[in-house]
A tleap script that builds the chain and sets N, CA, C and O, in Angstrom:
source leaprc.protein.ff14SB
mol = sequence {
  NMET LEU LYS TRP THR ASP THR LEU GLU ILE
  ALA ILE GLN LEU ASN ASP LEU TYR PRO GLN
  GLN ASN PRO LEU THR ILE ASN PHE VAL ASP
  LEU ARG ASP LEU VAL MET LYS LEU PRO ASP
  PHE ALA ASP ASP ALA ASN ARG CYS GLY GLU
  ARG ILE LEU GLU ALA ILE GLN GLN ALA TRP
  ILE ASP GLU LYS ASP CGLU
}
set mol.1.N position { 102.807 132.905 62.351 }
set mol.1.CA position { 103.775 132.508 61.673 }
set mol.1.C position { 104.495 131.077 61.907 }
set mol.1.O position { 104.608 130.702 63.074 }
set mol.2.N position { 104.950 130.318 60.942 }
set mol.2.CA position { 105.760 128.948 61.441 }
set mol.2.C position { 106.970 129.332 61.618 }
set mol.2.O position { 107.500 130.326 61.121 }
set mol.3.N position { 107.532 128.399 62.473 }
set mol.3.CA position { 108.820 127.722 63.049 }
set mol.3.C position { 108.998 126.445 62.403 }
set mol.3.O position { 108.268 125.825 61.630 }
set mol.4.N position { 110.296 126.152 62.960 }
set mol.4.CA position { 110.491 125.119 62.701 }
set mol.4.C position { 110.272 123.919 63.262 }
set mol.4.O position { 110.636 122.821 62.840 }
set mol.5.N position { 109.603 124.196 64.322 }
set mol.5.CA position { 109.202 123.194 65.103 }
set mol.5.C position { 107.599 122.850 64.788 }
set mol.5.O position { 106.815 121.989 65.187 }
set mol.6.N position { 107.531 123.897 63.926 }
set mol.6.CA position { 106.002 123.525 63.348 }
set mol.6.C position { 105.791 122.502 62.725 }
set mol.6.O position { 105.204 122.799 61.684 }
set mol.7.N position { 106.052 120.866 62.855 }
set mol.7.CA position { 106.360 120.624 61.804 }
set mol.7.C position { 105.099 120.133 60.911 }
set mol.7.O position { 105.096 120.261 59.686 }
set mol.8.N position { 103.846 119.462 61.765 }
set mol.8.CA position { 102.987 119.295 61.135 }
set mol.8.C position { 102.106 120.367 60.363 }
set mol.8.O position { 101.534 120.040 59.323 }
set mol.9.N position { 102.014 121.518 60.826 }
set mol.9.CA position { 101.525 122.626 59.888 }
set mol.9.C position { 102.539 122.713 58.596 }
set mol.9.O position { 102.024 122.873 57.489 }
set mol.10.N position { 103.696 122.631 58.689 }
set mol.10.CA position { 104.275 122.795 57.512 }
set mol.10.C position { 104.295 121.613 56.596 }
set mol.10.O position { 104.429 121.841 55.394 }
set mol.11.N position { 104.170 120.263 57.050 }
set mol.11.CA position { 103.774 119.311 56.459 }
set mol.11.C position { 102.303 119.447 55.686 }
set mol.11.O position { 102.325 119.381 54.457 }
set mol.12.N position { 101.270 119.600 56.231 }
set mol.12.CA position { 100.344 119.933 55.890 }
set mol.12.C position { 100.182 121.054 54.614 }
set mol.12.O position { 99.395 120.977 53.670 }
set mol.13.N position { 101.253 122.193 54.915 }
set mol.13.CA position { 101.152 123.335 53.794 }
set mol.13.C position { 101.867 122.818 52.768 }
set mol.13.O position { 101.420 123.096 51.656 }
set mol.14.N position { 102.944 122.079 52.808 }
set mol.14.CA position { 104.099 121.657 51.849 }
set mol.14.C position { 102.900 120.360 50.985 }
set mol.14.O position { 103.060 120.309 49.766 }
set mol.15.N position { 101.879 119.470 51.529 }
set mol.15.CA position { 101.031 118.755 50.752 }
set mol.15.C position { 100.347 119.522 50.121 }
set mol.15.O position { 100.174 119.288 48.925 }
set mol.16.N position { 99.710 120.748 50.771 }
set mol.16.CA position { 98.913 121.295 49.745 }
set mol.16.C position { 99.293 122.178 48.565 }
set mol.16.O position { 98.542 122.332 47.601 }
set mol.17.N position { 100.370 122.694 48.666 }
set mol.17.CA position { 101.223 123.651 47.928 }
set mol.17.C position { 101.953 122.849 46.822 }
set mol.17.O position { 102.215 123.386 45.746 }
set mol.18.N position { 102.282 121.563 47.088 }
set mol.18.CA position { 102.689 120.816 46.116 }
set mol.18.C position { 102.606 119.104 46.068 }
set mol.18.O position { 103.456 118.213 46.068 }
set mol.19.N position { 101.420 119.134 46.037 }
set mol.19.CA position { 100.707 117.575 45.722 }
set mol.19.C position { 101.599 116.721 44.515 }
set mol.19.O position { 101.264 115.540 44.425 }
set mol.20.N position { 102.453 117.070 43.783 }
set mol.20.CA position { 103.093 116.309 43.058 }
set mol.20.C position { 104.526 115.946 43.661 }
set mol.20.O position { 105.321 115.425 42.879 }
set mol.21.N position { 104.797 116.095 44.535 }
set mol.21.CA position { 106.116 116.247 44.992 }
set mol.21.C position { 106.140 114.689 46.121 }
set mol.21.O position { 105.387 114.403 47.052 }
set mol.22.N position { 107.173 114.031 45.622 }
set mol.22.CA position { 107.143 112.776 46.767 }
set mol.22.C position { 108.122 113.075 47.886 }
set mol.22.O position { 109.352 113.098 47.851 }
set mol.23.N position { 107.423 113.261 48.719 }
set mol.23.CA position { 108.367 113.649 50.257 }
set mol.23.C position { 109.391 112.147 50.467 }
set mol.23.O position { 110.174 112.115 51.417 }
set mol.24.N position { 109.302 111.068 49.595 }
set mol.24.CA position { 110.125 110.040 50.134 }
set mol.24.C position { 111.475 110.257 49.286 }
set mol.24.O position { 112.512 109.619 49.466 }
set mol.25.N position { 111.261 111.370 48.237 }
set mol.25.CA position { 112.140 111.815 47.563 }
set mol.25.C position { 113.380 112.513 47.346 }
set mol.25.O position { 114.478 112.345 46.815 }
set mol.26.N position { 112.513 113.640 48.197 }
set mol.26.CA position { 113.244 115.032 48.082 }
set mol.26.C position { 114.039 114.895 49.100 }
set mol.26.O position { 113.679 114.380 50.159 }
set mol.27.N position { 115.866 115.603 48.743 }
set mol.27.CA position { 116.915 115.559 49.544 }
set mol.27.C position { 116.152 116.692 50.435 }
set mol.27.O position { 115.125 117.340 50.238 }
set mol.28.N position { 117.309 116.641 51.738 }
set mol.28.CA position { 116.832 117.806 52.385 }
set mol.28.C position { 117.336 119.173 52.581 }
set mol.28.O position { 117.199 119.865 53.590 }
set mol.29.N position { 118.170 119.588 51.062 }
set mol.29.CA position { 118.254 121.042 51.015 }
set mol.29.C position { 116.954 121.539 49.836 }
set mol.29.O position { 116.554 122.678 49.592 }
set mol.30.N position { 116.531 120.282 49.281 }
set mol.30.CA position { 115.682 121.002 48.415 }
set mol.30.C position { 114.309 120.777 49.606 }
set mol.30.O position { 113.382 121.583 49.685 }
set mol.31.N position { 114.360 120.207 49.999 }
set mol.31.CA position { 112.595 120.036 51.372 }
set mol.31.C position { 113.396 121.681 52.645 }
set mol.31.O position { 112.849 122.307 53.553 }
set mol.32.N position { 114.247 121.745 52.287 }
set mol.32.CA position { 114.717 123.367 53.326 }
set mol.32.C position { 114.627 124.287 52.512 }
set mol.32.O position { 114.596 125.383 53.071 }
set mol.33.N position { 114.562 124.331 51.248 }
set mol.33.CA position { 114.123 125.181 50.291 }
set mol.33.C position { 112.493 125.849 50.690 }
set mol.33.O position { 112.001 126.850 51.212 }
set mol.34.N position { 112.010 124.359 49.959 }
set mol.34.CA position { 110.444 124.527 50.039 }
set mol.34.C position { 109.842 124.713 51.367 }
set mol.34.O position { 108.618 124.666 51.486 }
set mol.35.N position { 110.724 124.950 52.523 }
set mol.35.CA position { 109.932 125.222 53.645 }
set mol.35.C position { 109.802 126.862 53.864 }
set mol.35.O position { 108.873 127.635 54.094 }
set mol.36.N position { 111.583 127.004 53.620 }
set mol.36.CA position { 111.485 128.514 53.599 }
set mol.36.C position { 111.072 129.311 52.686 }
set mol.36.O position { 111.462 130.478 52.679 }
set mol.37.N position { 110.221 128.843 51.763 }
set mol.37.CA position { 109.357 129.711 50.513 }
set mol.37.C position { 108.120 129.484 51.034 }
set mol.37.O position { 107.287 130.111 50.379 }
set mol.38.N position { 107.452 128.628 52.259 }
set mol.38.CA position { 106.189 129.129 52.390 }
set mol.38.C position { 105.527 130.440 53.017 }
set mol.38.O position { 106.106 131.155 53.836 }
set mol.39.N position { 104.614 130.599 52.669 }
set mol.39.CA position { 103.806 131.668 52.958 }
set mol.39.C position { 103.885 132.580 54.543 }
set mol.39.O position { 103.972 133.735 54.960 }
set mol.40.N position { 103.796 131.319 54.983 }
set mol.40.CA position { 104.005 131.921 56.440 }
set mol.40.C position { 104.983 131.531 57.636 }
set mol.40.O position { 104.854 131.547 58.860 }
set mol.41.N position { 105.983 131.184 56.797 }
set mol.41.CA position { 106.988 130.671 57.190 }
set mol.41.C position { 108.033 132.315 58.192 }
set mol.41.O position { 107.892 133.502 57.898 }
set mol.42.N position { 108.790 131.854 59.105 }
set mol.42.CA position { 109.303 133.120 59.388 }
set mol.42.C position { 110.209 132.236 60.901 }
set mol.42.O position { 109.884 132.127 62.084 }
set mol.43.N position { 111.523 131.706 60.050 }
set mol.43.CA position { 112.516 131.408 61.243 }
set mol.43.C position { 113.422 131.358 60.256 }
set mol.43.O position { 113.423 131.163 59.040 }
set mol.44.N position { 114.327 131.628 61.259 }
set mol.44.CA position { 116.086 131.822 61.081 }
set mol.44.C position { 116.613 130.277 60.360 }
set mol.44.O position { 116.457 129.204 60.942 }
set mol.45.N position { 117.187 130.399 59.140 }
set mol.45.CA position { 117.470 129.152 58.551 }
set mol.45.C position { 118.772 128.341 59.293 }
set mol.45.O position { 118.952 127.125 59.221 }
set mol.46.N position { 119.501 129.158 59.911 }
set mol.46.CA position { 120.521 128.513 60.904 }
set mol.46.C position { 119.821 127.524 61.806 }
set mol.46.O position { 120.366 126.471 62.139 }
set mol.47.N position { 118.796 127.817 62.137 }
set mol.47.CA position { 118.065 127.134 63.447 }
set mol.47.C position { 117.561 125.879 62.755 }
set mol.47.O position { 117.282 125.032 63.605 }
set mol.48.N position { 117.383 125.531 61.729 }
set mol.48.CA position { 117.135 123.812 60.965 }
set mol.48.C position { 118.500 123.276 61.111 }
set mol.48.O position { 119.618 123.790 61.064 }
set mol.49.N position { 117.973 121.849 61.340 }
set mol.49.CA position { 119.186 120.730 61.042 }
set mol.49.C position { 118.101 119.437 60.630 }
set mol.49.O position { 116.877 119.399 60.507 }
set mol.50.N position { 119.246 118.353 60.475 }
set mol.50.CA position { 118.673 117.281 60.064 }
set mol.50.C position { 117.879 116.411 60.649 }
set mol.50.O position { 117.475 115.362 60.147 }
set mol.51.N position { 117.542 117.000 62.163 }
set mol.51.CA position { 116.361 115.955 62.847 }
set mol.51.C position { 115.272 116.920 62.467 }
set mol.51.O position { 114.105 116.548 62.341 }
set mol.52.N position { 115.534 117.754 62.346 }
set mol.52.CA position { 113.800 118.806 62.140 }
set mol.52.C position { 113.575 118.235 60.943 }
set mol.52.O position { 112.609 117.472 60.907 }
set mol.53.N position { 114.421 118.443 59.585 }
set mol.53.CA position { 113.876 118.030 58.748 }
set mol.53.C position { 113.563 116.483 58.350 }
set mol.53.O position { 112.859 116.201 57.380 }
set mol.54.N position { 114.166 115.498 59.212 }
set mol.54.CA position { 113.896 114.322 59.107 }
set mol.54.C position { 112.217 114.080 59.363 }
set mol.54.O position { 111.440 113.389 58.705 }
set mol.55.N position { 111.880 115.199 60.981 }
set mol.55.CA position { 110.152 115.329 61.094 }
set mol.55.C position { 109.513 115.968 60.576 }
set mol.55.O position { 108.300 115.799 60.699 }
set mol.56.N position { 110.123 117.223 59.577 }
set mol.56.CA position { 109.005 117.444 58.665 }
set mol.56.C position { 108.968 116.546 57.484 }
set mol.56.O position { 107.820 116.470 57.046 }
set mol.57.N position { 109.660 115.980 56.949 }
set mol.57.CA position { 109.699 114.736 55.867 }
set mol.57.C position { 108.773 113.656 56.165 }
set mol.57.O position { 108.004 113.204 55.316 }
set mol.58.N position { 108.846 113.188 57.507 }
set mol.58.CA position { 108.196 111.801 57.952 }
set mol.58.C position { 106.570 112.633 57.959 }
set mol.58.O position { 105.722 112.028 57.302 }
set mol.59.N position { 106.149 113.788 58.558 }
set mol.59.CA position { 105.098 114.536 59.061 }
set mol.59.C position { 104.648 114.570 57.514 }
set mol.59.O position { 103.464 114.269 57.359 }
set mol.60.N position { 105.417 114.902 56.249 }
set mol.60.CA position { 104.960 114.975 54.966 }
set mol.60.C position { 104.159 113.555 54.440 }
set mol.60.O position { 103.025 113.452 53.974 }
set mol.61.N position { 105.170 112.521 54.690 }
set mol.61.CA position { 104.451 111.156 54.337 }
set mol.61.C position { 103.783 110.850 54.654 }
set mol.61.O position { 103.228 110.034 53.918 }
set mol.62.N position { 103.117 111.115 55.980 }
set mol.62.CA position { 102.135 110.896 57.042 }
set mol.62.C position { 101.013 111.143 56.549 }
set mol.62.O position { 100.021 110.465 56.279 }
set mol.63.N position { 101.328 112.339 56.452 }
set mol.63.CA position { 99.862 113.655 55.404 }
set mol.63.C position { 99.493 112.889 54.446 }
set mol.63.O position { 98.386 112.354 54.386 }
set mol.64.N position { 100.577 112.752 53.449 }
set mol.64.CA position { 100.015 111.700 52.230 }
set mol.64.C position { 99.615 110.664 51.857 }
set mol.64.O position { 99.065 110.314 50.813 }
set mol.65.N position { 100.038 109.918 53.160 }
set mol.65.CA position { 98.995 108.458 53.477 }
set mol.65.C position { 97.546 109.073 53.787 }
set mol.65.O position { 96.546 108.488 53.370 }
set mol.66.N position { 97.497 109.652 54.146 }
set mol.66.CA position { 96.073 109.995 54.699 }
set mol.66.C position { 94.813 110.253 53.515 }
set mol.66.O position { 93.670 110.527 53.880 }
savepdb mol mol.pdb
quit
């Protein structure tokens, strides 16, 4: 099960599931919603903050660049 701190694995799954989404332009509300919809995600929404979303977004950008 994924937690908010699993930023790289979250980014990999987001990249696989939403290849049309540009991680540079997604807002944090939408990013949070996409993460919470991941099939393996199981963490409390209240444990998510801006720093975690920034880390996920950057990991997703890096993943897309590969």
